[in-house]
Phi, psi and omega in degrees: 000130175306145180293328169306314177293318176295318180300316180296322180290328179285333179293312181294318180288331173295311181299310182309300181305327172291320179299313181301314183285331180270332187239354180255117179277127178208160171305149179306309181302313178302321188287327181287319175292321175306306179304312183302315179295317183290319177300315182291315183297313183296328180290319169295329174286327187283315178296324175284330178291322181269004173081011181272340177292318181286330174289325176294327183285347182266357179279134177237134180265152185250000000 
């Protein structure tokens, strides 16, 4: 996946999250949970895109 496409997806996700946080009324705890879930999903997606997630799954602890 080209770097420019990854950057555009990150911008779209950021703008969507900002819109949800700004214009949809919800409790602070729900908003915090939503933000945390989106950040975790985006980080896992980025790790998968750049191949680090596969590398981490091959690490075996003794």
